C-alpha positions as CSV (number, residue, x, y, z in Angstrom):
1,M,123.0,78.0,78.8
2,S,120.0,80.2,79.9
3,T,116.3,79.6,79.7
4,S,113.5,81.8,78.6
5,P,110.3,82.4,80.6
6,V,107.2,80.9,79.0
7,A,103.5,81.4,79.7
8,N,103.3,79.8,83.2
9,G,106.6,81.3,84.4
10,T,108.6,78.1,84.3
11,S,111.4,77.5,81.9
12,A,111.4,76.6,78.2
13,A,114.0,74.5,76.4
14,P,117.6,75.7,76.8
15,T,118.8,78.2,74.3
16,A,122.3,79.0,73.0
17,T,122.6,82.3,74.9
18,A,125.0,82.6,77.8
19,P,123.7,82.1,81.3
20,Y,123.1,85.1,83.6
21,V,126.1,85.3,85.9
22,P,126.0,88.1,88.6
23,P,129.1,90.1,89.2
24,P,131.1,89.6,92.4
25,F,129.5,91.1,95.6
26,R,130.4,94.7,96.5
27,D,129.1,96.4,99.7
28,L,127.4,99.8,99.5
29,P,129.7,101.7,102.0
30,S,132.7,100.8,99.9
31,L,131.0,101.9,96.7
32,V,130.2,105.3,98.3
33,A,133.9,105.6,99.4
34,E,134.9,105.0,95.8
35,Q,132.6,107.7,94.5
36,A,134.0,110.1,97.1
37,A,137.6,109.3,95.9
38,R,136.5,109.7,92.2
39,A,134.5,112.9,92.5
40,P,134.7,114.3,96.0
41,E,132.9,117.6,95.2
42,A,130.0,115.9,93.4
43,V,126.7,116.5,95.2
44,A,125.4,113.2,96.7
45,L,122.3,114.5,98.6
46,R,120.1,117.6,98.5
47,C,117.2,118.4,100.9
48,G,115.6,121.8,100.9
49,D,118.5,124.4,100.9
50,Q,121.0,121.8,102.2
51,A,123.4,119.8,100.1
52,M,126.2,117.3,100.9
53,T,129.0,116.2,98.6
54,Y,130.3,112.7,98.3
55,A,133.4,113.7,100.3
56,A,131.3,115.1,103.1
57,L,128.9,112.0,103.0
58,D,131.9,109.6,103.2
59,A,133.5,111.5,106.1
60,R,130.2,111.7,108.0
61,M,129.7,108.0,107.5
62,D,133.1,107.4,109.0
63,R,132.3,109.5,112.0
64,V,129.0,107.6,112.5
65,A,130.7,104.3,112.2
66,A,133.5,105.3,114.5
67,A,131.0,106.6,117.1
68,L,129.1,103.3,117.0
69,Q,132.3,101.3,117.5
70,R,133.3,103.6,120.3
71,D,130.0,102.9,122.0
72,G,130.6,99.1,121.8
73,F,128.5,98.1,118.9
74,Q,129.5,95.0,117.0
75,P,128.7,93.9,113.5
76,T,125.2,92.5,112.8
77,Q,123.7,94.4,115.8
78,A,120.9,96.8,115.0
79,I,120.1,100.5,115.4
80,A,116.7,102.0,114.6
81,I,115.6,105.3,112.9
82,C,112.2,106.9,112.9
83,A,112.2,110.4,111.5
84,T,111.3,112.6,108.5
85,S,113.6,112.2,105.5
86,S,116.8,114.2,105.8
87,I,120.5,114.2,104.8
88,D,121.6,113.1,108.2
89,Y,119.0,110.2,108.1
90,V,120.9,108.9,105.1
91,A,124.4,109.5,106.7
92,V,123.4,107.7,109.9
93,F,121.9,104.8,107.9
94,F,124.9,104.4,105.7
95,G,127.4,105.0,108.5
96,A,125.9,102.2,110.5
97,L,126.3,99.9,107.5
98,R,130.0,100.8,107.4
99,A,130.3,99.6,110.9
100,G,128.7,96.3,109.9
101,L,125.4,97.1,111.7
102,A,121.9,96.5,110.5
103,V,119.4,99.4,110.4
104,A,115.7,99.2,111.3
105,P,114.0,102.2,109.6
106,L,110.6,102.6,111.2
107,A,107.5,104.4,109.9
108,P,106.6,107.7,111.6
109,S,103.0,106.9,111.0
110,S,103.2,103.9,113.4
111,T,101.4,103.9,116.7
112,A,103.3,104.2,120.0
113,G,102.6,100.5,120.6
114,Q,103.9,99.5,117.2
115,L,107.0,101.5,117.6
116,A,107.7,100.0,121.0
117,D,107.1,96.5,119.7
118,M,109.4,97.0,116.6
119,L,112.2,98.5,118.7
120,A,112.0,95.5,121.0
121,D,111.8,93.0,118.1
122,A,114.8,94.6,116.4
123,D,116.9,94.5,119.6
124,A,117.9,98.0,118.8
125,Q,120.2,99.5,121.3
126,L,120.2,103.0,119.8
127,F,117.3,104.9,118.5
128,F,117.5,108.0,116.2
129,A,114.2,109.8,116.4
130,D,112.7,113.3,115.9
131,A,110.3,115.4,118.0
132,A,107.2,114.0,116.3
133,T,108.2,110.4,117.0
134,L,109.0,111.1,120.6
135,Q,105.6,112.9,121.0
136,T,103.9,109.8,119.6
137,L,105.6,107.6,122.1
138,H,104.8,110.0,125.0
139,D,101.2,110.4,124.0
140,G,100.9,106.6,123.8
141,G,102.2,106.2,127.3
142,V,105.3,104.3,126.4
143,D,107.7,104.0,129.4
144,K,111.0,105.8,128.5
145,A,112.8,103.3,130.6
146,K,111.8,100.6,128.2
147,L,113.2,102.4,125.2
148,P,116.8,102.1,123.9
149,R,119.1,105.1,124.1
150,V,117.5,108.0,122.1
151,L,119.4,110.5,119.9
152,R,117.5,113.4,118.4
153,L,118.2,113.3,114.7
154,D,116.3,116.7,114.1
155,E,118.4,118.5,116.7
156,G,121.8,117.6,115.2
157,I,124.0,114.7,116.1
158,E,127.3,116.6,116.1
159,P,127.9,116.1,119.9
160,W,127.6,112.3,119.6
161,L,129.7,111.9,116.4
162,A,133.3,110.8,116.6
163,P,135.7,113.8,116.0
164,V,136.2,115.3,112.6
165,G,138.6,113.2,110.7
166,A,137.9,110.0,112.7
167,R,138.1,106.7,110.8
168,P,136.4,103.5,112.0
169,R,138.1,100.2,112.3
170,P,137.8,98.5,108.9
171,V,134.9,95.9,108.7
172,T,134.7,93.3,106.0
173,I,131.0,93.0,105.3
174,D,129.6,89.5,104.7
175,P,127.0,89.4,102.0
176,A,124.8,87.3,104.4
177,W,124.9,89.9,107.1
178,P,121.6,91.9,107.6
179,F,121.6,95.2,105.8
180,N,118.2,96.3,107.2
181,L,115.0,95.2,108.9
182,I,112.1,96.5,107.0
183,Y,108.9,96.2,108.9
184,S,105.8,95.3,107.1
185,S,102.9,97.8,107.1
186,G,101.0,95.8,109.7
187,T,97.8,95.9,107.6
188,T,97.4,92.2,108.3
189,G,98.4,92.3,112.0
190,T,101.6,93.1,113.9
191,P,104.4,94.3,111.6
192,K,107.0,91.6,110.8
193,G,110.7,92.5,110.5
194,I,111.9,91.5,107.0
195,V,115.6,90.8,107.2
196,Q,117.2,91.9,103.9
197,P,120.9,90.9,103.6
198,H,123.6,92.9,101.9
199,A,123.5,90.3,99.1
200,M,119.9,91.4,98.3
201,R,120.8,95.1,98.2
202,W,123.7,94.2,95.8
203,V,121.1,92.8,93.4
204,H,119.3,96.1,93.5
205,I,122.5,98.0,92.8
206,Q,123.2,95.8,89.8
207,R,119.9,97.1,88.2
208,A,121.5,100.6,88.1
209,A,122.9,100.2,84.6
210,L,119.6,98.8,83.3
211,T,117.7,101.8,84.4
212,G,120.2,104.5,83.3
213,Y,121.6,105.4,86.7
214,G,125.0,107.0,86.5
215,P,127.2,109.8,87.9
216,D,125.1,112.4,86.1
217,C,121.7,111.2,87.2
218,V,119.5,113.2,89.6
219,T,116.9,111.0,91.4
220,L,114.0,112.9,92.9
221,I,112.6,111.0,96.0
222,A,109.2,111.8,97.4
223,T,108.5,108.6,99.4
224,P,109.8,108.1,102.9
225,L,113.2,106.6,103.6
226,Y,111.9,103.8,105.8
227,S,110.2,102.3,102.8
228,N,111.8,99.6,100.6
229,T,110.2,101.4,97.6
230,T,112.4,104.4,98.4
231,L,115.6,102.5,99.2
232,V,115.6,100.6,95.9
233,A,116.0,103.9,94.1
234,V,118.3,105.7,96.6
235,I,120.8,102.9,97.0
236,P,121.6,102.4,93.3
237,T,121.8,106.2,92.8
238,L,124.4,106.7,95.5
239,A,126.3,103.5,94.6
240,V,127.1,104.9,91.1
241,G,127.7,108.5,92.1
242,G,124.4,110.2,91.2
243,C,122.6,112.8,93.2
244,V,119.5,112.1,95.4
245,V,117.1,115.0,96.0
246,L,114.9,114.3,99.0
247,C,111.4,115.7,99.1
248,P,110.4,115.0,102.8
249,K,106.7,115.7,102.2
250,F,104.9,115.0,98.9
251,D,102.6,117.5,97.3
252,A,102.1,117.7,93.5
253,K,103.0,121.3,93.1
254,G,106.1,121.1,95.2
255,Y,107.3,117.9,93.5
256,L,106.9,119.4,90.0
257,E,108.8,122.6,91.1
258,L,111.7,120.4,92.4
259,A,111.8,118.3,89.3
260,Q,112.0,121.3,87.1
261,A,114.5,123.2,89.2
262,H,116.9,120.3,89.7
263,R,116.5,118.9,86.2
264,A,115.6,115.5,87.6
265,T,116.5,112.5,85.4
266,H,115.0,109.7,87.6
267,T,112.2,109.3,90.1
268,M,110.5,106.5,92.1
269,L,106.8,107.2,92.8
270,V,103.8,105.1,93.9
271,P,100.7,105.0,91.7
272,V,98.6,107.4,93.9
273,Q,101.4,110.0,93.5
274,Y,101.4,109.6,89.8
275,Q,97.7,110.0,89.8
276,R,97.9,113.3,91.8
277,L,100.6,114.6,89.6
278,M,98.8,113.9,86.3
279,H,95.6,115.5,87.7
280,H,97.4,118.6,88.8
281,A,96.0,121.5,86.8
282,D,99.4,123.0,85.8
283,F,101.2,119.7,85.1
284,D,101.7,120.4,81.5
285,R,103.3,123.8,82.2
286,Y,106.3,122.3,83.9
287,D,109.5,121.5,82.0
288,L,110.1,117.8,82.7
289,S,112.2,117.1,79.6
290,S,115.2,116.1,81.7
291,F,113.6,112.9,82.8
292,R,115.1,109.7,81.5
293,V,113.4,107.1,83.6
294,K,110.3,107.1,85.9
295,L,109.9,104.1,88.2
296,C,106.8,102.8,89.9
297,T,106.1,100.0,92.4
298,S,104.2,99.1,95.6
299,A,100.6,99.2,94.5
300,P,98.3,98.4,91.5
301,F,99.2,100.7,88.6
302,H,96.3,101.0,86.3
303,A,96.7,100.9,82.6
304,A,94.9,104.1,81.9
305,L,97.2,106.0,84.2
306,K,100.3,104.4,82.6
307,A,99.0,105.5,79.2
308,D,98.5,109.1,80.4
309,I,102.0,109.3,81.8
310,L,103.5,107.9,78.6
311,A,101.6,110.5,76.6
312,R,102.4,113.6,78.7
313,W,105.6,112.9,80.7
314,P,108.9,112.6,78.8
315,G,111.2,109.6,79.5
316,A,110.9,105.9,79.9
317,L,108.3,104.4,82.4
318,I,109.3,101.2,84.2
319,E,107.1,99.3,86.6
320,Y,108.5,96.9,89.1
321,Y,106.4,94.1,90.6
322,G,107.8,92.3,93.6
323,M,107.8,92.2,97.4
324,T,109.9,93.7,100.1
325,E,110.6,90.1,101.0
326,G,112.2,89.6,97.6
327,G,112.0,86.5,95.5
328,G,111.0,87.2,92.0
329,T,110.5,90.5,90.2
330,C,108.6,91.3,87.1
331,I,109.5,94.4,85.1
332,L,107.3,96.2,82.6
333,H,109.1,98.7,80.3
334,A,105.8,100.4,79.6
335,H,107.3,102.7,76.9
336,L,108.4,99.7,74.9
337,H,105.2,97.6,75.3
338,P,102.2,99.9,75.0
339,T,99.9,97.0,74.4
340,K,100.9,95.4,77.7
341,L,100.0,98.2,80.1
342,H,97.4,95.9,81.9
343,T,100.3,93.7,82.9
344,V,103.2,94.0,85.4
345,G,105.7,92.8,82.7
346,Q,108.0,89.8,82.4
347,P,110.3,88.1,84.9
348,A,113.6,90.0,85.4
349,E,116.9,88.5,84.2
350,G,117.8,85.6,86.4
351,H,114.5,85.5,88.2
352,D,112.4,82.3,88.3
353,I,108.7,83.1,88.8
354,R,106.1,80.3,88.9
355,L,102.4,80.0,89.7
356,I,101.0,77.5,92.2
357,D,97.5,76.3,93.4
358,E,96.2,76.1,96.9
359,Q,97.9,72.7,97.4
360,G,101.3,74.1,96.3
361,R,101.3,72.4,92.9
362,E,102.4,74.3,89.8
363,V,99.4,75.2,87.7
364,P,99.1,74.4,84.0
365,R,100.2,77.0,81.5
366,G,97.7,79.8,81.0
367,E,96.0,79.3,84.3
368,A,95.9,81.6,87.3
369,G,97.7,80.8,90.5
370,E,99.6,82.3,93.4
371,V,102.8,84.0,92.4
372,V,106.1,82.6,93.9
373,G,109.6,83.7,93.0
374,R,113.2,83.0,93.4
375,S,116.3,85.1,92.6
376,G,119.5,86.4,94.1
377,G,117.5,89.0,96.0
378,M,115.6,87.3,98.8
379,M,115.1,88.0,102.4
380,S,116.9,85.9,105.0
381,G,113.6,85.6,106.8
382,Y,111.3,87.3,109.2
383,H,113.2,88.4,112.3
384,K,112.8,85.9,115.1
385,Q,109.7,84.4,113.5
386,P,110.8,81.1,111.9
387,A,107.2,79.8,111.7
388,K,106.1,83.0,109.7
389,T,109.2,82.6,107.5
390,A,108.3,79.0,106.7
391,E,104.7,80.1,105.8
392,A,106.2,82.6,103.3
393,E,108.3,80.0,101.5
394,W,107.5,77.4,98.9
395,T,109.9,74.6,97.9
396,S,109.9,73.6,94.3
397,P,110.0,70.0,93.1
398,E,113.7,70.5,92.5
399,G,114.2,71.5,96.2
400,L,114.7,75.2,95.5
401,R,113.5,77.9,98.0
402,F,110.9,80.4,96.6
403,I,109.1,83.3,98.3
404,R,105.3,83.3,98.2
405,T,103.7,86.6,97.3
406,G,100.1,85.9,98.2
407,D,99.1,87.5,94.9
408,V,97.1,85.8,92.2
409,G,98.4,86.2,88.6
410,R,98.5,84.6,85.2
411,F,101.1,84.7,82.4
412,D,100.0,85.4,78.9
413,A,101.4,83.7,75.8
414,D,104.2,86.3,75.6
415,G,105.3,85.7,79.2
416,F,103.8,89.0,80.6
417,M,102.0,88.6,83.9
418,T,98.6,90.0,84.7
419,L,97.8,90.3,88.4
420,F,94.3,89.8,89.8
421,D,94.4,90.3,93.6
422,R,95.9,89.3,96.9
423,R,94.7,85.8,97.6
424,K,93.4,86.9,101.0
425,D,91.3,89.7,99.2
426,M,89.7,87.3,96.8
427,I,85.9,87.0,97.5
428,I,84.2,83.6,97.4
429,S,80.5,84.2,96.9
430,G,78.2,81.3,96.5
431,G,81.2,79.1,95.5
432,F,82.4,81.5,92.8
433,N,85.8,83.3,93.0
434,I,85.4,87.0,92.5
435,Y,88.5,89.2,92.0
436,P,87.9,92.7,93.5
437,S,90.3,94.2,90.9
438,D,87.9,93.2,88.1
439,L,85.1,95.2,89.8
440,E,87.4,98.1,90.6
441,A,88.4,98.4,87.0
442,V,84.7,98.6,86.0
443,L,84.0,101.2,88.7
444,R,86.9,103.4,87.5
445,Q,85.3,103.5,84.0
446,H,82.3,105.4,85.4
447,P,82.8,109.2,84.7
448,D,81.9,110.2,88.2
449,V,84.2,107.8,90.0
450,A,87.6,109.1,91.1
451,D,88.7,106.1,93.1
452,A,87.3,102.8,94.3
453,A,87.9,99.7,96.4
454,V,86.0,96.5,96.5
455,I,86.0,94.2,99.5
456,G,84.1,91.0,100.6
457,V,81.9,91.1,103.7
458,P,80.0,88.2,105.4
459,S,76.7,87.2,103.8
460,S,74.3,84.7,105.4
461,E,73.1,83.7,101.9
462,W,76.3,83.6,99.9
463,G,79.1,83.3,102.5
464,E,80.6,86.5,101.2
465,T,79.4,89.2,99.0
466,P,81.2,92.1,97.2
467,V,80.6,95.7,98.3
468,A,82.4,98.9,97.2
469,C,83.7,102.0,98.7
470,V,83.9,104.8,96.2
471,V,85.3,108.3,96.0
472,L,83.2,110.5,93.6
473,R,84.7,113.3,91.5
474,A,83.9,116.9,92.3
475,H,80.6,117.9,90.7
476,A,79.6,114.3,90.2
477,V,76.1,113.8,88.8
478,A,75.5,110.3,89.9
479,D,75.0,109.2,93.5
480,G,76.2,106.0,95.0
481,E,73.1,103.9,94.2
482,A,73.2,105.0,90.6
483,V,76.9,104.0,90.3
484,R,76.1,100.6,91.9
485,Q,73.3,99.9,89.4
486,W,75.5,101.1,86.5
487,V,78.3,98.7,87.6
488,N,75.9,95.8,88.1
489,A,74.6,96.2,84.6
490,Q,78.2,95.8,83.3
491,V,79.2,92.6,85.2
492,G,78.2,89.0,85.5
493,K,75.4,88.0,87.9
494,T,77.8,86.5,90.5
495,Q,79.9,89.7,90.5
496,R,77.2,92.2,91.3
497,L,77.8,94.6,94.1
498,S,75.3,94.1,97.0
499,A,76.1,97.6,98.4
500,L,78.1,100.7,97.6
501,K,79.2,103.4,100.0
502,V,80.4,106.8,99.0
503,V,83.4,108.0,101.1
504,G,85.6,111.1,101.2
505,E,88.8,109.2,100.7
506,L,90.2,105.7,100.8
507,P,92.6,104.8,103.7
508,R,96.1,104.3,102.3
509,S,99.5,103.4,103.7
510,A,102.3,105.9,103.4
511,I,103.3,104.4,100.1
512,G,99.8,104.4,98.6
513,K,98.5,100.9,99.3
514,I,94.7,100.8,100.0
515,L,94.2,99.5,103.5
516,K,91.4,97.0,102.8
517,R,91.5,95.6,106.3
518,E,90.4,99.0,107.6
519,L,87.6,99.2,105.1
520,R,86.4,95.7,106.1
521,D,86.6,96.6,109.8
522,A,84.7,99.9,109.3
523,W,82.0,98.2,107.1
524,Q,81.4,95.5,109.7
525,G,81.8,97.7,112.7
């Protein structure tokens, strides 16, 4: 028997419905091989004027895997990739998986020091990079002798590949083996390697049917391939025989042209990309009628933006709330629940999501608490960091392992979750808890405010005090002080902003998260 989520995310009384039973594990390289046998001439990947069929992708994966085996690589060892999105990026990634290896996809925006640290942490013995990445390492003074063997992905890897027609030795992939090491953004310190096993990716593949992926789908990707946000859309598409269209660098006009030209059916975008698309002057002139599903994750997705997308962009809109570390996922089918756009939806099938207080106790129904989750899709841990892994886990009274999110949320009476903030971003001023997201929502209601972020800074009087960084719209009438006074007239006394700074733009990660640590450092510096 299954259970249904209730307001605090725990379980209600058993119902008569059948329990959720996941299908037997399948590995991604085998699924790609099946698609190549089923429809060899179907296009798997497009990037610019290049295209690769499933037969060609499968054959290239074989040559990558055979080359790695030739060079002495053994299952569960790691390679690293740091380059702009391309067809060969995917082929190398998936080929390494076929040999049983793990892949560490690294962010090109990383500093030289971060790249060197991540390569060392991953124990990568082979590094696929492009010219820009190598220039970053050179400019940062990284000793070449301390790097693993480097292959230039942007110059073509044909000389390194095993011969045409080569087949690797068969490898039976264990679900517990590492699929990849996704490194955290580093916004709270040195990036941590999140070990995602093949079993976790299999959970993502199982979502394919729920979001309309199939052999005829065309998924337009405009986020980088090192990001988990991207992979959770790319992997299911290729597992079921669809086509992935890569857009290596996002701009609104270019994205819309690709979507129209390729008759895109699916996409994964982060909120800031949706915002830029909806604000594009010619958005409504493009034919986007082919879209079935639009997905969003990775950063706060404001209700007004969701409503605008629903009104003007055909197809379903689905928001995922979860972590790269895995645990529990909430899903909001925005097109089905237009009165719940302020939430991140309900727990996914088979996911157990609960809320706990600072002492690790489950909070009463209807109260806010830190979100913790458990499911079949959970990280193995942080690579070589058992203490950090333990900090990220919570054990339930029944002895079950959950992943802590660090986010504060609350379930409503219908089981939909409203998020407030990261626990570390919550401001405690004069003993009162202040959620920056509440103030940011008020700021965005001002007609002259295009974007806003609220942070807490030290205060001798209150301990902490809220301040705002605001981007004004073009031709704004109000100045920063006028906006601050307007906001303070709308909020409670304890929430009032003590200062407001107008900035040209807010610092964001490559997937659109506002880097509040940078704002705090700049404010206090």
